[in-house]
C-alpha positions in Angstrom: 4.1 15.1 -7.2 5.3 13.0 -10.2 4.2 14.4 -13.5 5.5 14.8 -17.0 8.1 17.6 -17.3 9.2 18.7 -20.8 13.0 18.4 -21.2 15.7 17.4 -23.6 17.1 14.4 -21.7 17.9 11.0 -23.3 14.8 9.5 -21.8 12.6 12.2 -23.2 13.9 11.4 -26.7 13.1 7.7 -26.5 10.0 6.1 -27.9 7.5 5.3 -25.1 7.2 1.7 -26.2 10.9 1.1 -25.6 10.7 2.8 -22.2 7.7 0.6 -21.3 9.7 -2.5 -22.4 12.6 -1.5 -20.1 10.2 -1.0 -17.2 8.6 -4.5 -17.7 12.0 -6.1 -18.1 13.3 -4.4 -15.0 10.3 -5.4 -12.9 10.6 -9.0 -14.0 14.3 -9.2 -13.2 13.8 -7.5 -9.8 11.1 -9.8 -8.8 12.9 -12.9 -10.0 16.3 -12.1 -8.3 15.9 -11.1 -4.7 19.6 -11.7 -3.8 21.7 -8.8 -2.5 24.1 -9.1 -5.4 21.4 -8.8 -8.0 19.9 -5.8 -6.1 23.2 -4.0 -6.1 23.4 -4.4 -9.9 19.8 -3.2 -10.2 20.5 -0.3 -7.9 23.3 0.9 -10.3 21.0 0.5 -13.2 18.2 2.4 -11.4 20.6 5.3 -10.8 21.5 5.3 -14.5 17.9 5.4 -15.6 17.1 8.2 -13.1 20.0 10.2 -14.5 18.9 9.5 -18.1 15.5 11.2 -17.2 17.1 13.8 -15.0 15.0 12.7 -12.0 15.6 14.2 -8.6 16.0 11.4 -6.1 15.0 13.6 -3.2 11.8 14.8 -4.9 10.9 11.3 -5.9 11.3 9.9 -2.4 9.2 12.8 -1.1 6.5 12.0 -3.6 6.6 8.3 -2.6 6.7 9.1 1.2 3.5 7.3 2.0 4.6 4.2 0.1 8.0 4.4 1.8 6.4 4.2 5.2 4.8 0.9 4.3 8.0 -0.4 2.7 9.9 0.5 5.9 7.3 -1.0 8.3 7.0 -4.2 6.3 10.3 -5.8 7.4 9.7 -4.7 11.0 6.3 -6.3 11.2 7.5 -9.4 9.4 10.2 -9.9 11.9 8.0 -9.6 15.0 7.0 -12.8 16.7 4.6 -13.6 19.5 7.2 -15.6 21.4 11.0 -16.1 21.7 13.1 -14.9 20.1 10.5 -12.1 19.6 12.1 -11.0 16.4 12.8 -13.3 13.4 15.8 -11.7 11.7 15.8 -13.9 8.5 12.1 -13.1 7.9 12.8 -9.4 8.4 15.7 -9.6 5.9 13.6 -11.4 3.3 10.9 -8.8 3.7 13.4 -6.0 3.6 14.8 -7.3 0.3 11.3 -7.5 -1.1 10.6 -3.9 0.0 13.8 -2.7 -1.6 12.8 -4.4 -4.9 9.5 -2.5 -4.9 11.4 0.7 -4.2 13.6 0.2 -7.2 10.6 -0.5 -9.4 8.9 2.7 -8.1 12.0 4.8 -8.9 12.2 3.4 -12.4 8.5 4.2 -13.0 9.2 7.8 -11.8 11.8 8.1 -14.6 9.1 7.0 -17.1 6.4 9.3 -15.7 8.7 12.4 -15.8 9.9 11.7 -19.4 6.7 10.5 -21.1 3.6 12.6 -21.9 0.2 11.0 -21.1 -0.9 11.0 -24.8 2.3 9.2 -25.8 1.7 6.5 -23.1 -1.8 6.0 -24.4 -0.6 5.8 -28.0 2.1 3.3 -27.0 -0.4 1.0 -25.3 -3.1 1.2 -28.0 -0.6 0.5 -30.7 1.0 -2.4 -28.8 -2.3 -4.1 -27.8 -4.7 -4.2 -30.7 -8.5 -3.8 -30.7 -10.8 -2.7 -27.9 -8.7 -4.1 -25.0 -5.9 -1.8 -26.0 -8.2 1.2 -26.3 -9.7 0.5 -22.9 -6.3 0.0 -21.2 -4.9 3.1 -22.9 -7.8 5.2 -21.9 -7.7 3.9 -18.3 -4.0 4.7 -17.9 -4.5 8.2 -19.5 -7.3 9.0 -17.0 -5.3 7.7 -14.1 -2.3 9.8 -14.9 -4.5 12.9 -15.2 -6.8 12.1 -12.3 -4.4 11.1 -9.5 -2.5 14.4 -9.4 -5.9 16.2 -9.0 -6.9 13.9 -6.1 -3.5 14.4 -4.5 -4.0 18.1 -4.7 -7.4 17.8 -3.1 -6.1 15.8 -0.2 -3.3 18.3 0.3 -5.8 21.2 0.4 -7.9 19.3 2.9 -4.9 18.7 5.2 -3.8 22.4 4.9 -7.4 23.5 5.7 -7.5 21.3 8.8 -4.1 22.5 10.0 -5.3 26.1 9.6 -8.3 25.3 11.8 -6.2 23.6 14.5 -7.2 20.2 13.1 -3.8 18.9 14.3 -5.1 19.1 17.8 -7.5 16.2 17.1 -6.7 12.6 17.5 -5.1 10.6 14.7 -8.2 8.6 14.2 -10.4 11.7 14.0 -8.0 13.3 11.5 -7.8 10.2 9.3 -11.6 9.7 9.2 -12.2 13.4 8.4 -9.6 13.4 5.6 -10.9 10.1 4.3 -14.5 11.2 4.2 -13.8 14.5 2.6 -11.3 12.9 0.2 -13.9 10.4 -1.0 -16.5 13.1 -1.4 -14.1 15.1 -3.5 -13.2 12.1 -5.5 -16.8 11.3 -6.4 -17.4 14.9 -7.3 -14.4 14.9 -9.5 -15.5 11.7 -11.2 -19.0 13.2 -11.9 -17.3 16.3 -13.4 -15.0 14.2 -15.4 -17.8 12.2 -16.8 -19.7 15.3 -17.8 -16.6 16.8 -19.4 -16.0 13.7 -21.4 -19.5 13.8 -22.7 -19.3 17.5 -23.5 -16.1 16.9 -25.5 -17.5 14.0 -27.4 -15.1 11.5 -25.9 -13.8 9.1 -28.6 -12.4 5.6 -28.0 -10.0 5.9 -30.8 -8.8 9.6 -31.1 -6.0 10.8 -33.3 -2.9 9.9 -31.3 0.6 11.3 -31.7 2.8 9.5 -34.1 5.4 7.1 -32.7 8.6 6.1 -34.4 11.7 4.2 -33.2 15.0 6.0 -33.5 18.5 4.8 -33.3 18.6 5.5 -29.6 15.7 3.2 -29.0 17.5 0.1 -30.2 20.0 0.0 -27.2 17.0 0.5 -24.9 15.2 -2.5 -26.5 18.3 -4.6 -26.2 18.4 -3.7 -22.5 14.8 -4.6 -22.1 15.2 -8.0 -23.8 18.3 -8.7 -21.7 16.5 -7.8 -18.5 13.5 -10.0 -19.5 15.7 -13.0 -20.3 17.7 -12.6 -17.1 14.5 -13.2 -15.1 14.7 -16.9 -16.3 18.3 -17.5 -15.2 
């Protein structure tokens, strides 16, 4: 599960706004340049960003295992045809490069999640986007970061409970429908409890957020973000 972990890495010491800028620039470049040469350069950069946040590649891939299944299946399904030659290799390669780009973006986002507290992310968004739109977006992202791990824990508990009751003996459709139904029920229950908790704590649209300040280490990150964003146009 990807969550914030306190540490003293380089990424942890950066301002969240500079890290968001690097993410946006990286995503723009990855989507604009699907060539193998560009992806090799972006792969090296991804490795450096993961190292800067001390992110375990194995743990990250395990956390993204469900997304990885889709990314692996996409090229195979894209290459299948209903007639000769039965498998379109160029289409599969194109889809494979697209899947790899998405994987790189997910890995970079993992470095951000591990190195940035939720309150700092909200502060960065609300101070970058002024007014009510920034408040709504910041609040939404903060709730998502806090809500998703809880939902993942509920789904894991449901799966473990089914396995303990020999639920693995059922068909795949039966297991999926049971997990989906119970998962949705838990999600709605969690949402109701969250709404009640927000009311009990006098939820504020504009709370006192942690102070943000650029340091000397942020300027190279901003230069990298600008360079990545500009490279998307060339």
